[in-house]
C-alpha positions, 0 to 999 in steps of 0.5 A, a space after each residue: 366475715 366475722 369468725 367467732 373465736 372458739 377453742 380448737 376442739 369446739 371449732 372441730 365439733 362445730 365443723 363436723 356438725 356442719 359437715 354432717 348437715 351438708 351430707 344429710 341435705 346435699 350428699 357427699 359429692 358437694 362436701 369440700 373444705 371450701 364449701 364447709 368453710 362457707 357453710 360454717 361461716 369461717 375462713 377457708 384456712 380453718 377447715 384445712 387446719 383441722 382436716 388437711 383435705 377432703 379425705 381427712 374430713 371424711 375420715 374425721 366424720 367416720 371416726 366420730 361416728 365410730 368412736 360414738 358407736 364403740 363407746 355405746 357398745 362398751 357401755 351397753 356390753 359392760 352390763 353383766 348380760 349373763 347369757 349369749 342371748 342377752 349379749 346378742 340383744 344388747 349388741 343389736 340394740 346398741 348398733 341400731 340405736 347408734 345408727 339412728 342417733 347418728 342420722 341418715 348421713 352415716 351411710 353415705 359417709 361410709 360409702 364415700 370412704 371407698 373412694 381411695 385406698 387410704 380411706 378404705 384402709 381407714 374404714 377397715 380399721 374402724 370396722 376391725 375395732 368394732 369386731 374386736 369389741 364384739 369378739 370380747 363381748 361374745 368370748 364368755 360364751 363362744 371363742 371365735 378362732 381362725 378363718 371361720 371366726 373372722 368370717 363370723 365377725 365379717 357376716 355379723 358386722 355386714 348385717 349390722 351395717 346394712 340393717 342399721 343403715 336401713 333403720 337410720 334412713 327410716 326404711 326399717 323400724 328400729 324394733 324390726 332392725 334389732 330383731 333381724 340383726 339378733 336373728 342373723 347373729 344367732 344363726 351365724 353363731 349357731 352355724 359356727 358352733 356346729 361347724 367347729 364340733 
């Protein structure tokens, strides 16, 4: 086997792309570092050098998605939206767009992260980062505090994950997913505001 020499960061990008393709075509169950090496046409030590083990590979796949998602949020929410309604719309569009762009394999990768406590903790940290981004975007309009504020973020991220997975799989049209997420966010935020009066 002839392995094309790539810079380490370029090789990592290539391996992640091949791994996403494996998940898309065959599911997460078949994703091993040995199989990734075979499909990427590299020697077995190369994926191990990049990811350590299967958990490391799953975390890298989800981290790549999470990083792209957060970059998209920050870019979208940096626009001076001036109103809560526009902020909700921008967030909804960015969340759904990121899932569609990432592809249908994102849902199975997220599900595979529940396979161990380390993976679950990692995913929770990624979700918390997303929630912090949303909290900051909402702060000019609504300050989320305490247990109820955390419950708001949990509800919104849960709805966003479910709707973006459906849109990413093609089960829901983008505009319907965005409208439903915007509506869910509006309802949850109104409930929070009313409960804190």
